[in-house]
Backbone bond lengths (Angstrom), bond angles and torsions (degrees), N, CA, C in turn:
res aa  C-N    CA-C-N  psi(-1)  N-CA   C-N-CA  omega(-1)  CA-C   N-CA-C  phi
1 M - - - 1.452 - - 1.500 107.08 -
2 D 1.333 117.21 120.56 1.479 122.03 175.50 1.495 111.09 -97.75
3 K 1.298 117.70 145.87 1.452 123.70 173.94 1.509 110.82 -126.96
4 T 1.292 118.52 132.17 1.435 122.75 172.76 1.519 106.82 -119.02
5 V 1.376 113.38 125.41 1.446 119.89 -174.34 1.526 108.94 -124.19
6 A 1.310 117.87 133.55 1.481 123.22 -176.44 1.493 109.94 -134.79
7 N 1.331 117.91 115.32 1.434 125.83 171.08 1.536 114.56 51.45
8 L 1.294 115.91 35.78 1.452 121.25 175.62 1.544 109.95 -117.62
9 P 1.373 119.02 129.65 1.440 119.21 178.50 1.516 110.16 -68.03
10 Q 1.283 118.07 131.89 1.442 123.18 -177.07 1.523 110.02 -133.24
11 E 1.311 116.02 145.82 1.409 122.53 176.41 1.529 110.88 -85.20
12 E 1.344 115.10 -55.16 1.450 122.13 -173.98 1.512 109.32 -152.14
13 I 1.367 114.44 135.51 1.448 118.07 177.82 1.562 107.54 -128.63
14 K 1.299 115.66 136.21 1.498 122.96 173.65 1.478 108.94 -130.63
15 A 1.328 118.13 128.06 1.399 127.04 -179.82 1.504 112.26 -165.40
16 E 1.376 116.55 172.55 1.475 117.80 173.23 1.496 110.84 -71.26
17 V 1.371 117.44 -50.72 1.438 122.89 179.88 1.523 109.16 -125.32
18 I 1.333 117.23 130.94 1.458 120.06 176.18 1.513 111.08 -122.34
19 N 1.337 117.02 125.65 1.477 123.60 173.39 1.509 108.02 -113.07
20 L 1.328 115.97 116.49 1.458 122.22 177.45 1.503 110.28 -113.75
21 S 1.298 115.42 121.82 1.461 120.27 175.93 1.562 108.33 -118.71
22 G 1.360 115.03 104.63 1.453 119.97 -174.89 1.524 107.49 75.72
23 G 1.288 113.88 169.69 1.484 119.68 176.01 1.518 110.66 85.02
24 I 1.354 114.42 171.75 1.477 122.21 -179.36 1.490 108.49 -132.27
25 I 1.339 115.81 137.53 1.486 123.05 174.66 1.496 108.94 -120.82
26 D 1.291 114.77 144.51 1.493 119.18 178.96 1.523 108.96 -72.13
27 T 1.357 117.89 -61.47 1.436 121.97 -174.98 1.534 110.04 -130.37
28 V 1.332 115.08 132.33 1.471 122.06 179.25 1.472 107.14 -121.57
29 E 1.355 119.02 127.87 1.456 124.42 173.24 1.541 107.34 -131.05
30 A 1.342 114.54 116.95 1.470 120.18 -177.46 1.484 110.95 -158.12
31 E 1.340 116.07 172.02 1.437 120.73 172.13 1.542 109.03 -79.47
32 T 1.353 117.36 -40.67 1.464 122.23 178.56 1.504 109.13 -133.48
33 V 1.327 117.45 133.84 1.460 123.94 178.10 1.515 109.97 -128.22
34 H 1.349 115.78 129.49 1.410 123.70 175.34 1.531 108.77 -122.99
35 I 1.313 120.42 118.15 1.463 123.46 -178.40 1.527 107.39 -125.16
36 T 1.358 115.31 123.43 1.408 121.59 177.66 1.544 108.65 -122.97
37 Q 1.335 117.05 123.75 1.481 123.33 -179.27 1.473 110.97 51.65
38 G 1.306 116.48 42.67 1.465 118.78 176.52 1.503 110.26 -144.72
39 G 1.281 119.04 -164.99 1.458 120.70 179.64 1.498 114.10 -158.58
40 A 1.330 113.06 166.47 1.431 119.73 178.34 1.507 109.39 -148.45
41 N 1.291 116.11 149.95 1.464 120.51 176.43 1.509 109.85 -76.32
42 R 1.362 118.48 -46.11 1.434 121.15 -177.70 1.524 109.00 -140.72
43 I 1.314 117.52 133.14 1.450 123.56 179.93 1.551 108.57 -126.51
44 V 1.330 113.94 125.73 1.490 119.26 174.73 1.489 105.05 -126.03
45 A 1.379 117.48 114.99 1.479 119.81 -178.71 1.526 108.95 -161.82
46 S 1.266 116.21 164.08 1.487 120.50 176.91 1.498 109.08 -75.64
47 Q 1.349 117.10 -43.40 1.492 121.73 178.20 1.511 109.38 -125.76
48 V 1.296 113.57 128.74 1.510 119.93 -179.31 1.570 107.98 -127.32
49 E 1.328 116.05 129.44 1.386 121.54 171.57 1.547 109.22 -126.30
50 L 1.320 116.49 117.97 1.452 123.42 -177.20 1.519 108.14 -118.05
51 R 1.377 117.66 114.68 1.450 122.03 -179.14 1.537 108.81 -117.19
52 Q 1.333 117.22 122.33 1.377 122.82 178.36 1.559 114.62 50.99
53 G 1.363 112.05 44.01 1.455 115.62 -175.56 1.490 107.79 -142.50
54 G 1.340 117.53 -167.48 1.411 121.51 -177.56 1.485 111.26 -147.60
55 A 1.315 114.83 157.92 1.498 122.34 179.98 1.488 107.82 -152.92
56 A 1.345 114.40 147.76 1.481 119.73 174.61 1.527 109.25 -79.23
57 A 1.302 118.46 -47.40 1.464 120.82 -174.22 1.558 106.78 -144.11
58 I 1.353 114.30 134.71 1.459 120.59 175.78 1.544 109.16 -130.23
59 H 1.323 116.30 132.12 1.453 121.79 178.16 1.512 104.87 -129.37
60 G 1.329 117.40 114.25 1.436 119.68 -178.47 1.542 111.08 -161.59
61 E 1.324 116.06 163.06 1.416 123.45 -179.95 1.560 110.38 -72.77
62 I 1.323 115.32 -47.46 1.485 122.85 176.54 1.530 106.51 -125.72
63 V 1.298 114.08 119.47 1.470 121.54 -177.89 1.515 108.75 -125.20
64 Q 1.339 116.55 125.65 1.433 124.43 176.48 1.488 110.77 -123.43
65 V 1.335 116.62 125.38 1.479 122.49 179.66 1.556 105.19 -121.84
66 H 1.325 115.27 118.87 1.459 120.93 177.02 1.519 107.98 -117.35
67 Q 1.337 115.49 117.99 1.454 121.43 178.81 1.527 111.08 53.22
68 G 1.306 117.07 45.69 1.466 120.57 -176.89 1.532 109.05 -137.26
69 A 1.299 115.17 176.57 1.465 121.95 -176.41 1.531 106.01 -133.64
70 V 1.357 114.17 137.65 1.467 121.96 178.96 1.556 107.18 -139.14
71 I 1.298 116.20 138.81 1.475 119.14 176.52 1.523 110.99 -77.26
72 A 1.306 118.34 -46.66 1.484 120.29 -179.07 1.553 108.42 -140.55
73 V 1.374 113.26 133.90 1.488 118.99 177.57 1.541 105.87 -128.44
74 R 1.345 113.92 138.44 1.509 119.10 170.52 1.481 104.88 -135.86
75 G 1.343 114.39 124.94 1.460 117.62 -178.10 1.539 111.68 -164.43
76 G 1.327 115.13 169.11 1.438 123.13 177.78 1.533 108.31 -73.82
77 E 1.367 115.22 -58.71 1.460 120.72 174.90 1.504 109.08 -117.67
78 V 1.314 118.55 124.44 1.483 121.59 179.25 1.495 106.43 -119.86
79 L 1.347 116.82 130.82 1.430 124.89 174.67 1.512 108.08 -118.29
80 L 1.347 117.32 122.16 1.459 123.43 174.27 1.515 106.28 -113.98
81 E 1.290 116.78 122.88 1.495 121.67 179.32 1.533 107.86 -128.26
82 D 1.364 115.85 107.63 1.440 122.32 -178.08 1.558 111.64 56.64
83 G 1.292 115.15 37.69 1.449 121.51 -175.71 1.540 110.95 -125.23
84 S 1.303 116.62 -177.64 1.438 120.77 178.10 1.523 110.44 -142.65
85 A 1.343 116.94 152.78 1.453 120.27 179.12 1.492 108.32 -149.97
86 G 1.286 115.32 146.10 1.511 120.52 177.19 1.516 109.97 -74.34
87 A 1.314 117.97 -49.87 1.476 122.19 179.53 1.498 109.07 -143.99
88 V 1.347 113.44 138.42 1.484 120.40 178.26 1.542 108.44 -130.23
89 M 1.316 116.43 131.99 1.424 120.72 173.45 1.519 107.17 -128.57
90 A 1.351 118.31 115.06 1.427 122.98 -173.62 1.474 112.64 -147.04
91 D 1.351 115.54 161.30 1.468 118.57 171.34 1.563 108.34 -77.38
92 E 1.379 114.91 -42.61 1.426 119.21 176.65 1.488 108.71 -130.20
93 L 1.328 117.08 129.73 1.477 122.32 179.61 1.473 109.94 -124.16
94 C 1.341 116.60 125.47 1.499 122.32 177.66 1.480 107.23 -119.38
95 M 1.341 116.29 121.95 1.484 122.55 -176.80 1.498 110.31 -122.50
96 T 1.373 118.24 124.35 1.446 121.37 173.36 1.538 109.10 -126.79
97 G 1.293 117.56 116.82 1.456 122.72 179.55 1.555 111.84 61.12
98 S 1.329 118.06 37.21 1.436 121.41 -172.01 1.520 111.11 -124.32
99 R 1.317 115.87 164.75 1.456 123.78 178.31 1.575 109.23 -127.01
100 V 1.321 115.32 134.77 1.458 119.90 -179.85 1.569 106.68 -135.36
101 G 1.323 117.82 137.07 1.445 121.54 175.21 1.501 111.62 -69.02
102 V 1.341 115.61 -66.12 1.479 121.95 179.34 1.532 107.80 -122.74
103 A 1.322 115.73 123.36 1.437 121.65 176.76 1.543 110.31 -117.91
104 I 1.338 117.17 125.37 1.459 122.10 175.94 1.489 106.53 -125.78
105 A 1.335 118.29 117.32 1.453 121.24 -175.03 1.491 111.79 -154.52
106 G 1.300 116.34 158.12 1.454 121.48 174.61 1.506 112.13 -73.91
107 Q 1.367 115.31 -44.76 1.487 121.03 -179.75 1.554 106.83 -135.36
108 V 1.327 115.10 134.19 1.434 120.20 -178.40 1.543 109.43 -127.49
109 D 1.323 116.36 128.74 1.472 121.55 173.41 1.545 105.48 -114.66
110 M 1.326 116.18 121.43 1.485 121.82 -176.54 1.546 110.70 -123.29
111 E 1.358 111.28 134.40 1.471 116.86 173.16 1.518 107.26 -141.31
112 N 1.358 116.37 119.74 1.476 124.17 -176.75 1.510 110.38 52.60
113 S 1.250 121.38 40.39 1.424 126.84 -177.92 1.526 112.93 -127.67
114 N 1.349 118.53 159.70 1.420 120.07 174.01 1.515 111.30 -145.29
115 T 1.343 112.22 159.98 1.473 119.59 178.02 1.519 107.53 -135.12
116 V 1.355 114.95 161.22 1.473 118.31 174.70 1.562 106.11 -86.36
117 I 1.271 118.29 -49.30 1.455 121.47 177.64 1.532 108.16 -128.62
118 L 1.331 114.67 127.12 1.466 122.57 179.56 1.514 110.52 -122.53
119 L 1.287 115.84 118.47 1.513 121.90 175.68 1.513 105.16 -117.51
120 A 1.345 119.10 108.77 1.460 120.03 -179.47 1.538 109.02 -148.65
121 R 1.326 113.11 149.42 1.477 120.04 177.00 1.528 108.94 -73.91
122 E 1.281 116.37 -40.37 1.482 122.67 -172.13 1.557 108.92 -137.42
123 V 1.311 119.64 127.35 1.458 123.97 178.43 1.524 110.92 -124.72
124 H 1.336 116.45 131.83 1.464 121.48 175.59 1.523 108.61 -120.87
125 G 1.343 117.25 138.84 1.460 119.54 -178.55 1.483 112.31 103.39
126 S 1.299 116.29 174.34 1.455 122.90 178.51 1.513 108.52 -77.10
127 V 1.314 117.19 131.03 1.463 122.32 -174.06 1.526 108.42 -109.19
128 E 1.326 115.97 125.10 1.425 122.13 171.42 1.544 106.25 -119.00
129 T 1.348 116.10 106.77 1.442 119.61 -174.48 1.528 108.79 -142.83
130 V 1.319 119.31 150.04 1.417 124.28 176.80 1.554 108.79 -77.36
131 L 1.358 114.60 -49.96 1.448 121.00 177.37 1.543 108.93 -125.99
132 D 1.361 115.17 127.05 1.401 119.37 172.15 1.524 110.02 -94.11
133 T 1.307 121.04 -169.22 1.441 121.44 -174.74 1.531 110.99 -62.76
134 R 1.346 117.15 -44.62 1.490 120.13 177.41 1.544 112.50 -63.08
135 G 1.364 114.23 -43.63 1.456 117.70 -179.89 1.530 112.67 -66.91
136 A 1.301 117.13 -36.38 1.468 120.12 176.51 1.548 111.58 -65.07
137 L 1.334 115.87 -43.90 1.431 118.35 178.05 1.573 112.09 -64.18
138 L 1.302 116.42 -40.56 1.452 120.70 175.29 1.503 112.19 -64.52
139 A 1.346 118.57 -44.10 1.474 121.75 177.73 1.535 109.43 -61.34
140 G 1.282 117.89 -41.29 1.493 120.63 178.61 1.498 111.50 -64.47
141 L 1.326 118.79 -41.76 1.451 122.51 179.64 1.554 110.36 -64.92
142 V 1.288 117.50 -48.93 1.413 123.90 179.58 1.521 110.74 -60.22
143 S 1.332 118.17 -46.32 1.471 118.85 -178.20 1.503 110.91 -67.51
144 G 1.384 117.60 -34.49 1.449 120.61 176.05 1.509 115.62 -63.86
145 V 1.343 112.43 -38.41 1.491 118.02 177.32 1.536 109.91 -68.80
146 C 1.319 116.92 -41.38 1.492 121.44 178.10 1.494 112.89 -61.55
147 V 1.305 116.50 -46.87 1.487 121.93 177.61 1.541 110.33 -62.02
148 G 1.349 117.01 -41.24 1.471 120.19 177.25 1.522 112.56 -62.56
149 L 1.330 117.38 -42.99 1.448 122.04 176.26 1.551 112.77 -61.87
150 V 1.310 115.48 -43.83 1.467 117.27 -179.74 1.503 111.64 -64.07
151 L 1.379 115.32 -45.65 1.449 117.17 176.61 1.497 113.91 -62.99
152 S 1.312 120.10 -34.79 1.446 121.07 178.62 1.537 111.90 -67.52
153 V 1.355 114.34 -41.79 1.507 118.99 175.03 1.497 110.75 -63.07
154 F 1.338 120.48 -44.22 1.418 123.77 178.96 1.517 111.14 -60.24
155 K 1.365 116.01 -42.06 1.429 118.78 -177.69 1.570 110.59 -67.55
156 M 1.334 114.41 -39.45 1.503 117.10 177.04 1.509 111.68 -64.01
157 L 1.329 118.63 -40.00 1.470 120.81 178.55 1.516 114.06 -67.25
158 T 1.347 117.74 -32.45 1.450 119.71 179.51 1.533 111.01 -78.22
159 R 1.344 119.87 -23.96 1.468 121.39 175.81 1.484 113.52 -68.52
160 R 1.332 118.19 -32.92 1.432 122.35 -173.60 1.558 111.27 -70.96
161 R 1.284 116.59 -24.48 1.478 120.27 -176.73 1.454 111.76 -83.81
């Protein structure tokens, strides 16, 4: 069963294939989802294609975002093309002209893209990142030690009173 939705407010849609042109949907559950110039709060599908749109959360096996924005993406294969994402967790991540806050992936291919934090087993392409895997581990260690020291000092000060 295919559904095509255009500029109609929807709460939730479930179908085999969903084509959304414009409009916003709260929750989408389908085998295949195509969204053009629209958005969704939550998308759960095997294949997701988002063009010039936005989503809060996407969970899918193959996720493609073209000139769109997503807060959180989780997928097997994630392709970001001239898009942005807050956090991406994927087996394979391919970024072209894109920005990601936190990227966690097994394999990353980057071209003209950057991330704030990148945790990956294998990276191909030029990497522009604020924190790489080693930097993130070091930042976590240092922040943990600092929090531990502050809590120890606070505990000692409260005992004296």
